DRENTOR-424489 format. One record per residue: residue in three letters; x, y, z of N, C-alpha, C, O, CB in turn. Coordinates in steps of 0.1 Angstrom, whole numbers. Glycine has a CB too. Example, Ala and Ser with C-alpha at 12.3 -4.5 7.8 and 13.67 -1.06 7.14 Angstrom:
# DRENTOR-424489
> doke | nX | nY | nZ | caX | caY | caZ | cX | cY | cZ | oX | oY | oZ | cbX | cbY | cbZ
> ALA | 132 | -57 | 78 | 123 | -45 | 78 | 132 | -33 | 78 | 142 | -33 | 85 | 113 | -45 | 90
> SER | 128 | -22 | 71 | 137 | -11 | 71 | 129 | 0 | 79 | 134 | 11 | 80 | 141 | -6 | 57
END
This chain:
# DRENTOR-424489
> doke | nX | nY | nZ | caX | caY | caZ | cX | cY | cZ | oX | oY | oZ | cbX | cbY | cbZ
> MET | 274 | -1332 | -344 | 260 | -1336 | -345 | 258 | -1350 | -339 | 265 | -1359 | -342 | 255 | -1335 | -359
> ILE | 248 | -1351 | -330 | 245 | -1364 | -324 | 235 | -1371 | -333 | 225 | -1365 | -337 | 239 | -1362 | -309
> LEU | 238 | -1383 | -336 | 230 | -1391 | -346 | 219 | -1400 | -339 | 210 | -1403 | -345 | 239 | -1400 | -354
> TRP | 221 | -1403 | -326 | 213 | -1413 | -320 | 199 | -1409 | -316 | 197 | -1397 | -313 | 221 | -1418 | -307
> THR | 190 | -1418 | -317 | 176 | -1415 | -314 | 173 | -1415 | -299 | 164 | -1409 | -294 | 167 | -1425 | -321
> ARG | 182 | -1421 | -291 | 181 | -1421 | -277 | 195 | -1424 | -271 | 204 | -1429 | -279 | 170 | -1431 | -271
> ILE | 197 | -1423 | -258 | 210 | -1426 | -252 | 211 | -1441 | -250 | 202 | -1447 | -244 | 211 | -1418 | -239
> PHE | 222 | -1447 | -254 | 225 | -1461 | -252 | 237 | -1462 | -244 | 246 | -1453 | -245 | 226 | -1468 | -266
> THR | 239 | -1473 | -237 | 251 | -1476 | -230 | 259 | -1487 | -238 | 252 | -1495 | -244 | 249 | -1479 | -215
> PRO | 272 | -1488 | -237 | 279 | -1499 | -243 | 274 | -1512 | -238 | 273 | -1522 | -245 | 294 | -1498 | -240
> ASP | 270 | -1513 | -225 | 265 | -1526 | -219 | 252 | -1530 | -226 | 250 | -1542 | -228 | 263 | -1525 | -204
> GLU | 243 | -1520 | -229 | 230 | -1523 | -235 | 233 | -1529 | -249 | 227 | -1539 | -254 | 222 | -1511 | -236
> LEU | 243 | -1523 | -256 | 246 | -1527 | -270 | 252 | -1541 | -270 | 249 | -1549 | -278 | 255 | -1517 | -277
> THR | 261 | -1544 | -260 | 267 | -1557 | -259 | 256 | -1568 | -256 | 256 | -1578 | -262 | 278 | -1557 | -248
> ALA | 247 | -1565 | -247 | 237 | -1574 | -243 | 228 | -1577 | -254 | 223 | -1588 | -255 | 229 | -1568 | -231
> HIS | 225 | -1568 | -263 | 217 | -1570 | -275 | 222 | -1581 | -284 | 214 | -1589 | -290 | 216 | -1557 | -283
> GLY | 235 | -1583 | -284 | 241 | -1594 | -293 | 244 | -1607 | -286 | 251 | -1615 | -292 | 253 | -1589 | -299
> THR | 240 | -1609 | -274 | 244 | -1620 | -266 | 240 | -1633 | -273 | 249 | -1643 | -273 | 237 | -1620 | -253
> ASP | 229 | -1635 | -279 | 224 | -1647 | -286 | 227 | -1647 | -301 | 218 | -1652 | -308 | 210 | -1650 | -283
> SER | 238 | -1641 | -305 | 241 | -1640 | -319 | 255 | -1643 | -322 | 263 | -1647 | -313 | 237 | -1626 | -325
> ALA | 260 | -1641 | -334 | 274 | -1643 | -337 | 282 | -1634 | -329 | 293 | -1637 | -325 | 276 | -1641 | -352
> ALA | 278 | -1622 | -327 | 285 | -1612 | -319 | 288 | -1617 | -305 | 299 | -1615 | -300 | 278 | -1598 | -318
> GLY | 278 | -1623 | -299 | 279 | -1629 | -286 | 289 | -1641 | -286 | 297 | -1642 | -277 | 266 | -1633 | -280
> TYR | 288 | -1649 | -296 | 297 | -1661 | -297 | 311 | -1656 | -298 | 320 | -1662 | -292 | 293 | -1669 | -309
> LEU | 314 | -1646 | -306 | 327 | -1641 | -308 | 332 | -1631 | -297 | 343 | -1626 | -297 | 328 | -1633 | -321
> ARG | 323 | -1629 | -287 | 326 | -1620 | -276 | 329 | -1606 | -280 | 338 | -1599 | -274 | 337 | -1626 | -268
> ILE | 321 | -1601 | -289 | 322 | -1587 | -293 | 316 | -1579 | -282 | 304 | -1581 | -278 | 315 | -1584 | -307
> ALA | 323 | -1569 | -277 | 318 | -1560 | -266 | 319 | -1546 | -270 | 330 | -1541 | -274 | 326 | -1563 | -253
> PHE | 308 | -1539 | -269 | 308 | -1524 | -271 | 315 | -1517 | -260 | 312 | -1520 | -248 | 294 | -1519 | -274
> THR | 324 | -1508 | -263 | 332 | -1502 | -253 | 330 | -1486 | -252 | 333 | -1481 | -241 | 346 | -1505 | -255
> ALA | 326 | -1480 | -263 | 324 | -1465 | -263 | 315 | -1461 | -273 | 313 | -1467 | -284 | 338 | -1459 | -265
> ILE | 308 | -1450 | -270 | 299 | -1444 | -280 | 301 | -1429 | -280 | 301 | -1422 | -269 | 284 | -1447 | -276
> GLY | 304 | -1423 | -291 | 305 | -1409 | -293 | 293 | -1403 | -299 | 283 | -1410 | -301 | 318 | -1406 | -301
> PRO | 293 | -1390 | -303 | 281 | -1384 | -309 | 278 | -1389 | -323 | 266 | -1388 | -327 | 283 | -1369 | -309
> ASP | 288 | -1394 | -330 | 286 | -1399 | -343 | 294 | -1412 | -346 | 297 | -1414 | -358 | 288 | -1389 | -353
> TRP | 298 | -1419 | -336 | 306 | -1431 | -338 | 303 | -1441 | -327 | 299 | -1437 | -316 | 321 | -1428 | -339
> VAL | 306 | -1454 | -330 | 304 | -1465 | -320 | 317 | -1473 | -321 | 322 | -1475 | -331 | 291 | -1473 | -323
> GLU | 321 | -1478 | -309 | 333 | -1486 | -308 | 331 | -1499 | -301 | 323 | -1500 | -291 | 345 | -1478 | -301
> ALA | 337 | -1510 | -306 | 336 | -1523 | -299 | 349 | -1530 | -300 | 358 | -1527 | -309 | 325 | -1532 | -306
> THR | 351 | -1540 | -291 | 363 | -1548 | -292 | 360 | -1563 | -294 | 348 | -1567 | -292 | 372 | -1547 | -279
> MET | 370 | -1571 | -299 | 368 | -1585 | -300 | 381 | -1592 | -297 | 392 | -1587 | -301 | 364 | -1589 | -315
> PRO | 381 | -1602 | -289 | 393 | -1609 | -285 | 399 | -1617 | -297 | 391 | -1621 | -306 | 391 | -1617 | -273
> LEU | 411 | -1621 | -296 | 417 | -1631 | -305 | 418 | -1643 | -297 | 426 | -1644 | -287 | 431 | -1626 | -310
> ASP | 411 | -1653 | -301 | 411 | -1667 | -295 | 407 | -1677 | -305 | 407 | -1674 | -317 | 402 | -1667 | -282
> ALA | 405 | -1689 | -301 | 402 | -1700 | -310 | 389 | -1697 | -319 | 388 | -1702 | -330 | 399 | -1713 | -302
> ARG | 380 | -1688 | -314 | 368 | -1685 | -322 | 371 | -1675 | -333 | 364 | -1675 | -343 | 357 | -1679 | -313
> THR | 382 | -1667 | -332 | 384 | -1656 | -341 | 397 | -1657 | -349 | 400 | -1648 | -357 | 384 | -1643 | -334
> THR | 405 | -1667 | -347 | 418 | -1668 | -354 | 417 | -1680 | -364 | 409 | -1689 | -364 | 429 | -1670 | -344
> ASP | 427 | -1679 | -374 | 428 | -1689 | -384 | 438 | -1700 | -379 | 443 | -1698 | -368 | 432 | -1684 | -398
> SER | 442 | -1709 | -387 | 451 | -1720 | -383 | 465 | -1715 | -380 | 472 | -1722 | -373 | 451 | -1731 | -393
> SER | 469 | -1703 | -385 | 482 | -1698 | -382 | 482 | -1690 | -369 | 493 | -1685 | -365 | 487 | -1690 | -393
> GLY | 470 | -1687 | -363 | 470 | -1679 | -351 | 467 | -1665 | -354 | 466 | -1657 | -344 | 482 | -1680 | -343
> ALA | 465 | -1661 | -366 | 462 | -1647 | -370 | 447 | -1645 | -370 | 440 | -1654 | -372 | 468 | -1643 | -383
> LEU | 443 | -1633 | -368 | 429 | -1629 | -368 | 423 | -1633 | -382 | 428 | -1629 | -392 | 426 | -1614 | -365
> ALA | 412 | -1641 | -382 | 406 | -1645 | -394 | 399 | -1634 | -401 | 393 | -1625 | -394 | 396 | -1657 | -392
> GLY | 400 | -1633 | -414 | 393 | -1623 | -422 | 378 | -1623 | -419 | 372 | -1612 | -419 | 396 | -1624 | -436
> GLY | 372 | -1635 | -418 | 358 | -1636 | -415 | 355 | -1630 | -402 | 344 | -1624 | -400 | 354 | -1650 | -416
> GLY | 363 | -1631 | -392 | 361 | -1625 | -379 | 361 | -1610 | -380 | 353 | -1603 | -374 | 372 | -1629 | -369
> MET | 370 | -1604 | -388 | 370 | -1590 | -390 | 357 | -1585 | -397 | 352 | -1575 | -394 | 383 | -1585 | -398
> SER | 353 | -1593 | -406 | 340 | -1590 | -413 | 328 | -1590 | -404 | 320 | -1581 | -405 | 338 | -1600 | -425
> ILE | 327 | -1600 | -395 | 316 | -1600 | -386 | 317 | -1588 | -376 | 307 | -1582 | -373 | 316 | -1614 | -378
> LEU | 329 | -1585 | -372 | 330 | -1574 | -363 | 326 | -1561 | -370 | 319 | -1553 | -364 | 345 | -1572 | -358
> ALA | 331 | -1559 | -382 | 327 | -1547 | -390 | 312 | -1546 | -392 | 306 | -1535 | -390 | 334 | -1546 | -403
> GLU | 306 | -1557 | -396 | 292 | -1557 | -399 | 284 | -1554 | -386 | 274 | -1547 | -386 | 287 | -1570 | -405
> THR | 288 | -1560 | -375 | 281 | -1559 | -362 | 281 | -1544 | -358 | 271 | -1539 | -354 | 288 | -1567 | -351
> VAL | 293 | -1538 | -358 | 294 | -1524 | -353 | 286 | -1515 | -362 | 279 | -1506 | -357 | 309 | -1520 | -353
> ALA | 287 | -1516 | -375 | 279 | -1508 | -385 | 264 | -1510 | -383 | 257 | -1500 | -384 | 284 | -1510 | -399
> SER | 260 | -1522 | -382 | 246 | -1525 | -381 | 240 | -1519 | -368 | 229 | -1513 | -368 | 243 | -1540 | -381
> VAL | 247 | -1521 | -357 | 242 | -1515 | -344 | 242 | -1500 | -345 | 233 | -1493 | -341 | 251 | -1520 | -333
> ALA | 252 | -1494 | -351 | 253 | -1479 | -353 | 240 | -1474 | -361 | 234 | -1465 | -357 | 266 | -1475 | -360
> THR | 237 | -1481 | -372 | 226 | -1477 | -380 | 213 | -1479 | -371 | 205 | -1470 | -371 | 225 | -1486 | -392
> THR | 212 | -1490 | -364 | 200 | -1492 | -356 | 198 | -1481 | -346 | 187 | -1477 | -343 | 201 | -1505 | -349
> MET | 209 | -1476 | -340 | 208 | -1465 | -330 | 203 | -1452 | -336 | 199 | -1444 | -328 | 222 | -1463 | -324
> THR | 204 | -1450 | -349 | 199 | -1438 | -355 | 184 | -1438 | -358 | 178 | -1428 | -362 | 206 | -1435 | -368
> LEU | 178 | -1450 | -357 | 164 | -1452 | -361 | 154 | -1453 | -350 | 158 | -1457 | -339 | 163 | -1464 | -370
> ASP | 142 | -1449 | -352 | 131 | -1452 | -343 | 126 | -1466 | -347 | 119 | -1467 | -357 | 119 | -1441 | -343
> MET | 130 | -1476 | -339 | 127 | -1490 | -343 | 112 | -1493 | -343 | 108 | -1504 | -347 | 134 | -1499 | -334
> ARG | 104 | -1484 | -338 | 89 | -1486 | -339 | 84 | -1484 | -353 | 74 | -1489 | -357 | 82 | -1477 | -329
> THR | 92 | -1476 | -361 | 87 | -1472 | -374 | 97 | -1476 | -386 | 93 | -1476 | -397 | 85 | -1458 | -375
> ARG | 109 | -1479 | -382 | 119 | -1482 | -393 | 129 | -1493 | -388 | 131 | -1494 | -376 | 127 | -1469 | -397
> HIS | 135 | -1500 | -397 | 145 | -1509 | -394 | 155 | -1510 | -405 | 153 | -1504 | -416 | 140 | -1524 | -391
> CYS | 166 | -1517 | -403 | 177 | -1517 | -414 | 181 | -1532 | -416 | 180 | -1540 | -408 | 189 | -1509 | -409
> VAL | 186 | -1533 | -428 | 193 | -1546 | -432 | 205 | -1543 | -440 | 206 | -1532 | -446 | 183 | -1555 | -441
> GLY | 215 | -1552 | -439 | 228 | -1549 | -446 | 226 | -1551 | -461 | 218 | -1560 | -465 | 238 | -1559 | -441
> GLN | 233 | -1543 | -469 | 232 | -1544 | -483 | 245 | -1548 | -489 | 246 | -1556 | -498 | 227 | -1531 | -489
> LEU | 256 | -1541 | -485 | 269 | -1544 | -490 | 280 | -1542 | -480 | 280 | -1532 | -473 | 272 | -1534 | -502
> LEU | 289 | -1551 | -479 | 300 | -1550 | -470 | 313 | -1552 | -478 | 315 | -1562 | -485 | 300 | -1561 | -458
> THR | 322 | -1542 | -478 | 334 | -1542 | -484 | 345 | -1542 | -473 | 345 | -1533 | -465 | 336 | -1531 | -495
> VAL | 354 | -1552 | -474 | 364 | -1553 | -463 | 378 | -1553 | -470 | 381 | -1561 | -479 | 362 | -1566 | -455
> ARG | 387 | -1544 | -465 | 401 | -1544 | -470 | 410 | -1547 | -459 | 411 | -1540 | -449 | 404 | -1530 | -477
> HIS | 416 | -1559 | -460 | 426 | -1563 | -449 | 439 | -1557 | -452 | 445 | -1559 | -462 | 427 | -1579 | -449
> VAL | 444 | -1549 | -442 | 456 | -1541 | -444 | 468 | -1548 | -438 | 479 | -1549 | -444 | 454 | -1527 | -437
> ASN | 467 | -1553 | -425 | 478 | -1560 | -418 | 473 | -1571 | -411 | 461 | -1571 | -406 | 485 | -1550 | -409
> ALA | 481 | -1582 | -409 | 478 | -1593 | -401 | 478 | -1590 | -386 | 486 | -1581 | -382 | 487 | -1605 | -404
> VAL | 469 | -1596 | -379 | 469 | -1593 | -364 | 471 | -1607 | -357 | 464 | -1616 | -360 | 456 | -1586 | -360
> THR | 481 | -1607 | -348 | 484 | -1620 | -341 | 482 | -1619 | -326 | 484 | -1628 | -319 | 498 | -1624 | -344
> ALA | 479 | -1607 | -321 | 476 | -1605 | -307 | 465 | -1595 | -306 | 463 | -1586 | -313 | 489 | -1599 | -300
> GLY | 457 | -1598 | -296 | 445 | -1589 | -294 | 444 | -1583 | -281 | 453 | -1583 | -273 | 432 | -1598 | -296
> PRO | 433 | -1576 | -279 | 421 | -1576 | -287 | 422 | -1566 | -299 | 431 | -1558 | -299 | 409 | -1573 | -279
> VAL | 412 | -1567 | -308 | 411 | -1557 | -318 | 400 | -1547 | -315 | 390 | -1551 | -308 | 409 | -1563 | -332
> THR | 401 | -1535 | -320 | 390 | -1525 | -317 | 385 | -1520 | -330 | 393 | -1517 | -339 | 396 | -1513 | -309
> ALA | 372 | -1519 | -332 | 365 | -1514 | -344 | 357 | -1502 | -340 | 350 | -1501 | -330 | 356 | -1525 | -350
> ARG | 359 | -1492 | -349 | 351 | -1479 | -347 | 344 | -1476 | -360 | 350 | -1475 | -371 | 361 | -1467 | -343
> ALA | 331 | -1475 | -359 | 322 | -1472 | -370 | 319 | -1457 | -370 | 315 | -1452 | -360 | 309 | -1480 | -370
> SER | 321 | -1450 | -382 | 318 | -1436 | -383 | 309 | -1435 | -396 | 312 | -1441 | -406 | 331 | -1428 | -384
> LEU | 299 | -1426 | -395 | 290 | -1424 | -407 | 297 | -1417 | -418 | 304 | -1407 | -416 | 278 | -1416 | -402
> LEU | 296 | -1423 | -430 | 301 | -1417 | -442 | 290 | -1409 | -449 | 293 | -1398 | -453 | 307 | -1428 | -452
> TYR | 278 | -1415 | -451 | 268 | -1407 | -457 | 254 | -1413 | -453 | 253 | -1425 | -449 | 269 | -1407 | -472
> VAL | 244 | -1405 | -454 | 230 | -1409 | -451 | 221 | -1404 | -461 | 222 | -1392 | -464 | 226 | -1405 | -436
> THR | 211 | -1412 | -465 | 200 | -1407 | -474 | 187 | -1412 | -467 | 188 | -1418 | -456 | 201 | -1412 | -489
> GLU | 176 | -1410 | -473 | 163 | -1414 | -468 | 163 | -1430 | -468 | 156 | -1436 | -460 | 152 | -1408 | -476
> GLN | 170 | -1436 | -478 | 169 | -1451 | -479 | 182 | -1458 | -475 | 181 | -1470 | -473 | 166 | -1454 | -494
> ASN | 193 | -1451 | -473 | 206 | -1458 | -470 | 214 | -1451 | -460 | 213 | -1439 | -458 | 213 | -1460 | -483
> GLN | 223 | -1458 | -454 | 234 | -1453 | -446 | 246 | -1461 | -450 | 245 | -1473 | -452 | 231 | -1453 | -431
> CYS | 258 | -1454 | -450 | 270 | -1461 | -452 | 280 | -1457 | -441 | 282 | -1445 | -438 | 276 | -1457 | -466
> TRP | 286 | -1467 | -435 | 295 | -1466 | -424 | 308 | -1471 | -427 | 310 | -1481 | -434 | 289 | -1473 | -411
> GLN | 319 | -1463 | -423 | 332 | -1468 | -424 | 336 | -1474 | -411 | 334 | -1468 | -400 | 342 | -1456 | -429
> VAL | 342 | -1485 | -411 | 347 | -1492 | -399 | 362 | -1494 | -400 | 367 | -1501 | -409 | 339 | -1506 | -396
> LYS | 369 | -1488 | -391 | 384 | -1491 | -390 | 386 | -1500 | -378 | 382 | -1498 | -367 | 391 | -1477 | -388
> ILE | 394 | -1511 | -381 | 397 | -1521 | -371 | 412 | -1520 | -368 | 420 | -1521 | -378 | 393 | -1535 | -375
> CYS | 416 | -1518 | -356 | 430 | -1516 | -352 | 434 | -1527 | -342 | 425 | -1533 | -335 | 432 | -1502 | -346
> ASP | 447 | -1531 | -342 | 452 | -1540 | -333 | 454 | -1534 | -319 | 450 | -1522 | -317 | 465 | -1547 | -338
> ALA | 459 | -1542 | -310 | 461 | -1537 | -296 | 470 | -1526 | -295 | 470 | -1519 | -285 | 466 | -1549 | -287
> HIS | 479 | -1523 | -305 | 488 | -1512 | -305 | 483 | -1500 | -312 | 490 | -1490 | -313 | 501 | -1517 | -311
> GLY | 471 | -1501 | -317 | 465 | -1490 | -325 | 468 | -1490 | -339 | 465 | -1480 | -347 | 469 | -1477 | -319
> ASP | 475 | -1500 | -344 | 479 | -1501 | -358 | 467 | -1506 | -366 | 460 | -1515 | -362 | 491 | -1510 | -361
> LEU | 465 | -1500 | -378 | 453 | -1503 | -387 | 455 | -1518 | -392 | 465 | -1521 | -397 | 452 | -1493 | -398
> ALA | 444 | -1525 | -390 | 444 | -1539 | -395 | 434 | -1541 | -407 | 437 | -1550 | -415 | 441 | -1549 | -384
> CYS | 424 | -1533 | -407 | 413 | -1535 | -417 | 405 | -1522 | -418 | 403 | -1515 | -408 | 404 | -1547 | -412
> VAL | 400 | -1519 | -430 | 391 | -1509 | -432 | 379 | -1515 | -440 | 381 | -1521 | -450 | 397 | -1497 | -441
> ALA | 367 | -1513 | -435 | 355 | -1518 | -441 | 345 | -1507 | -443 | 345 | -1496 | -436 | 349 | -1529 | -432
> GLU | 336 | -1509 | -453 | 325 | -1500 | -455 | 313 | -1509 | -456 | 312 | -1519 | -463 | 327 | -1492 | -468
> MET | 303 | -1505 | -448 | 290 | -1512 | -447 | 279 | -1503 | -451 | 276 | -1493 | -445 | 288 | -1518 | -433
> THR | 271 | -1507 | -462 | 260 | -1500 | -466 | 247 | -1507 | -461 | 246 | -1519 | -463 | 259 | -1498 | -482
> MET | 239 | -1499 | -454 | 227 | -1504 | -448 | 214 | -1498 | -456 | 214 | -1486 | -459 | 226 | -1501 | -433
> VAL | 204 | -1507 | -458 | 192 | -1502 | -464 | 182 | -1499 | -452 | 181 | -1508 | -443 | 186 | -1513 | -474
> LEU | 175 | -1488 | -453 | 166 | -1484 | -443 | 152 | -1488 | -448 | 148 | -1483 | -459 | 167 | -1469 | -439
> LEU | 144 | -1495 | -440 | 131 | -1500 | -444 | 120 | -1495 | -435 | 123 | -1493 | -423 | 131 | -1515 | -445
> ASP | 108 | -1493 | -440 | 97 | -1489 | -432 | 92 | -1500 | -424 | 92 | -1512 | -428 | 86 | -1482 | -440
> GLY | 87 | -1498 | -412 | 81 | -1508 | -403 | 91 | -1512 | -393 | 103 | -1511 | -394 | 76 | -1519 | -411
> PRO | 85 | -1518 | -382 | 94 | -1523 | -372 | 101 | -1536 | -376 | 96 | -1543 | -386 | 86 | -1526 | -359
> PRO | 112 | -1540 | -370 | 119 | -1552 | -374 | 110 | -1564 | -371 | 102 | -1564 | -362 | 132 | -1554 | -366
> LYS | 112 | -1575 | -379 | 104 | -1587 | -377 | 110 | -1596 | -366 | 102 | -1605 | -361 | 103 | -1595 | -390
> GLN | 123 | -1595 | -363 | 129 | -1604 | -354 | 133 | -1596 | -341 | 133 | -1584 | -341 | 141 | -1610 | -360
> ARG | 135 | -1604 | -331 | 140 | -1599 | -318 | 132 | -1588 | -312 | 137 | -1577 | -309 | 155 | -1594 | -320
> PRO | 119 | -1590 | -310 | 111 | -1579 | -305 | 115 | -1575 | -291 | 111 | -1564 | -286 | 96 | -1583 | -305
> GLN | 122 | -1584 | -284 | 126 | -1581 | -270 | 139 | -1572 | -270 | 144 | -1570 | -259 | 128 | -1594 | -263
> SER | 143 | -1568 | -281 | 156 | -1560 | -282 | 155 | -1548 | -273 | 146 | -1540 | -273 | 158 | -1556 | -296
> PRO | 166 | -1545 | -265 | 167 | -1533 | -258 | 168 | -1520 | -266 | 167 | -1509 | -262 | 178 | -1533 | -248
> LEU | 171 | -1522 | -279 | 173 | -1511 | -288 | 160 | -1506 | -294 | 159 | -1495 | -299 | 182 | -1515 | -300
> ALA | 149 | -1514 | -292 | 136 | -1511 | -297 | 130 | -1500 | -289 | 118 | -1496 | -292 | 127 | -1523 | -298
END
């Protein structure tokens, strides 16, 4: 089942986050399936901790970014928008070389909520993190970023 309200390209999704934390961390969308979205993030001074491992906060931002964009892709942004409600992040393994790849897949949807599972893997495909992001769906267009290509 295709979830998206229209066809998006990975480049459009990446461009949407240019002036945000996603842009600063160089999160780039790389693939879109019928019910999933994938993005990568490099390991560098912006995303690692003092030991050189991927910072937990970096994984959290990546997970929230991918899940938020996936939710937005399911909505007609002229009539609805979404905000994050709950992010749960389980760090499984340390990552010391990148990039990392995050894939968001829909767990459930109601009229008021969506919940996405985000699996983050290292450059070898080994699981580094599993996150769940619950999004609240609200009536009306978003108040920010009216120039968004997703609108």
